[in-house]
N, C-alpha and C positions, 0 to 999 in steps of 0.2 A: 503493499499500499503506502504510495507517494504521500510526502509530508503534507501535501495542499489536499489531498483525503482526509487526511488524519486529522488535520487542522479544522476541516469544513465538518466531519463527524463528530469532534471534541463535542461542541455545542448541543447536537441532537443527544448524545449520551449523557451530558448533564441533565438536561432535560426531563428525559427516561427514567435518569436517578430521580430528581426531584419529584417528580410525578409519583413516583412509589415510596419514598420516605415521607412527603409532603401529605400527598393527597391519597396516597395507598391504591393507586391504580396500577396495577402490572400489566393492563393491557399494550402498552408502549415499548415493552420488553420484548425480546426477541425469545425462541423457542429457548434457546440454549442459556440466555441471562435469566428466563424463570427458573430452569431447571435449578443454577447457580444459587439464585434468592431464595429458593425452595430448602435447599441442602444448608446454606448459611442461617435461616431462620432454625431449622431444626436443630443445626449445632448449637446455637447461643440457648437455644431452651433445652438442650441433653434429650432431646427427642429423635429416635432412631426413624429415619427418614425411609427405611425400607416396609418398615408397617402402615404405611401412607398415612400419617395423623393429620394432615391437612387435604383440602379439596379447594379447587379452583370455583368460585363461584362469581357471578355477576351482577351487582347491586347498584341501582343508579347507574348504568352505563361503564360503571368501574369494574376491571377484573379485580379480586380478592381473594386472600386465605382465607379459608374457613376450617377452623380445627374441631375436629371431628372426634368422636368419643375414643378413639384409640389415642389421640393427643391428650385429652382431660383423663384419661386413665392413668400414662405414664407420668404426667404432670402432679397428680395424686401422690402417686409413689417416689416421685423425684422429691417433692417439697414437704412428704410428711401430712399429707391433708387428709383429715379423717370426717368422716359423715359421721353424725353422732347420732342423730335422730332425723327422720322423716315424719313428717305430719302431711295426712290425706283426709281432703275432703270435697264433696260435690258441692257444688251451688251454681245457682241460674245457668245448668246445662255443661257447666264445666268441671272437670276432674282437675282438682289442684293440689299439686304436691309442693311442700316446703321442705328444704333441706337446712337443715343446722351443723355447720361443722367448724374445725380450725384446723391452723397449720402445727405445725411441730414446734412453734414458738409461742402457741396457746392463743393467736389472735383468732377470734370466731367471727363468723358471719354467718346471714342467711340469706337464701337465694330460693325463688320460686319457680316452678313451671306450671304449667296450664293449658291443658288439650279439653277442646268440644268432645263431647262424648253423649249431648243430646241425640236421641234416636238410634246411635249404634248398638249392634248386637257382634254376639258372641266373639268371634275373632276379632273383629275392628274393635271392639270395646277393650278386650285385653290387650291389643298393640295398643292403644291409646293409655290406657293406663300406666304400660311399661314407657311408653313417651313422654308422658308427663315424670315421670321419676327421674331418668336419663336426662331431661332438660335441666330439672332443679338440681341435680348432682354436677351436670357440667357447667351450668353457672356459676353455682358455688365455688367449682374450683377455679375458673377462670378469675372470678373475683378475689378469692385469695392470693390466688400466684399472680395478681395485680396485670393480668392480662386482659386487654378492652378489645378482646376478639367477639366477631359476629357470634352472637346466640341463635338459636333455631325462631326465633319469635323473629328475624330479619329474615332468614332465612324460608319461613314457611308463609312470606309475603310475597309471593311470585317471584323468589331468586331461582334462576339457573343454573344447577352446579354444571361445571364443567369437567369432563376426564382429564387426568394427568397426561402431558404429552408423553 
């Protein structure tokens, strides 16, 4: 690559990095850059990238990383996050689970997961109950680990999951 091309590409690279770091948009990165970014995020959090802890999602026209259950399971182990109590209740057609937990330093937090169950039967109802519990535990873990990543509320709001390259 000539120096002229490298100089012309430098602002483009800086703009792409800025979009990722400031705006959280991975769309402007090449496939190789996204894979590198994915690996660096996993490394910075101590997660095993071979377990696919993240998925790409499109939200508001931006391509972002979404921490899957695999990520939060690993984060709980790494940060000594314990789920101390799960409270379940039904109200207004919703099945609501509140998770209470703490990290290894004793810091406590509470998070809620809710899903619509009105009219659901059999397996669909059972899956909704499990989903509400997973949501609550996942949101609790991300909060206790200090990660402001997307949760299922955003994902269930018409977000399109993207396959890994």
